[in-house]
Steps between C-alpha positions, in 0.01 A plus 500: 500500500359384169211255469461242223184333393451260210221593265472863610696779352623609159765318297486753227792718422375735228728738317479868544306634192394837647442677823166473662533847656334772284740769640823303403763727354804453285725582798357211692563262215859628482537455870401131459788453257767618743354368831390147606137428436356165378239669280254218579334602825116505450217662680156343426628377168685822382875525474721793587831625363650665808440503883363852474234390252424202727474708818270755333271216385509357854378830642196493273427136594530584868247793464259280313540224764449743788167609357401150413583381851289749687295343786175343368164517663409198722296246302130507563354156469140454388439272806692577821687216663260491803187490296652226280573281799158579649330383172698178514370433852858528653402790730203633689374854496626550858846359421534729200394798699745421778791470255411819323471678833852381609656594169340848519611564867852377443542665168742215411498159325286364224150361581620149431765522758235613756275212402787264568611668828146494646460128397214572267674345183805298413791615287394259234144637483627864482748408221235318303259790535784737376549275202126535410517869557802542273379239248837321506630148599593419864792268590381287789827305558843621623667702228845405380632784267742404241840617626594609151206745493579675834775734345254614230351762727656737761482346843356814648204507255421145617497615855304825432224341288508165674541298178724220378602386158404129476604393150622649173407312174749605236306347212202727555689767700253474783579579858275359775483703814328456843354780708389471858283811555360580160607555144688818415450547124742797470778274626385229250524764219847613607618137510365441154688810375826421660515122421303515173282214615144431602444507879228263632399555873349266764433527868655309796438499868709761687655229717619317182647824372674565825661150498622535147636848554701387796669248290566754225638751757754245619612398155479833306804647332604863460367549145294812573566848646263729677539884482273675752373849490549587135345811357756609238460338159845605361668342809310177446603502139868557590498217753337255250747603224798438734370152581442431129864594418640307800302178413532524126114474469369476147133539581306730749130514572319733740150493651318695784321306781300714751776709655791291357698520185645168389793476254613165384852486354592193288824380356403205284344248741633677811311777667460727806212717637516866610196607696439869588251561772351845560462671844184423695237766486544593872888531483636842459669580163766751452413818318592561134756746616686227693599313182438133412429259778780262590408132443542238766602164342384178652671184355 
């Protein structure tokens, strides 16, 4: 299913002046003359004369995205959340120690969640402290994402990083996003790469995010596809190329996001998302002798 969003996408239909693949050969250019190929499919602004050239360029983009999307180290804030709330007079030393002990013993949940569970702080207090910690605005009211913005990002990235696109301003090409647990700057960078925009983050209370996400889950379409368990770059490139030919896409952009590779295929103002997710570290991977891993597709 194709998605359409006014104000986002490319209306350009540039002619094919030359091929962007350095290894392009005369045989490929001759192949283009006798076989169907629109000669206008672009990858990050470069155009390709034949599917083979395009697929070869895709492989290189996937390799770069794979390295760029490696898991980042957890952000270390100058002032931990507990000490920040302690300095604001919202916690006592005893309450903070109790919450830290509970977090350490369980090995689960964030400190803010334990503070709320133990009744030492409200959700609003924790969210406000997170906003000060991340130096970003906090939305204190219920959030109402613009429905036209929702298809801009893959649904499963919204779930995984607990974020929501709130508004897109075409004039300045600015996308406003809300996070519920903290800002992920690698995700923001990938979004800016894919959409060629500026991504501005803010924080919202987890309950507000949950409420908005429930509505999105009910109303979402089928504009993105998830491929689980990838490990073979050529196979990912072949899958992407097949979708490009099927949809008649004229522009493709690729970015890596912490264990995911995200490809956005656009045909004018219409687009779909392909999301490749790697295996978890504790899952067994087949050996190199067993051949490429088969991908499980989740629509």
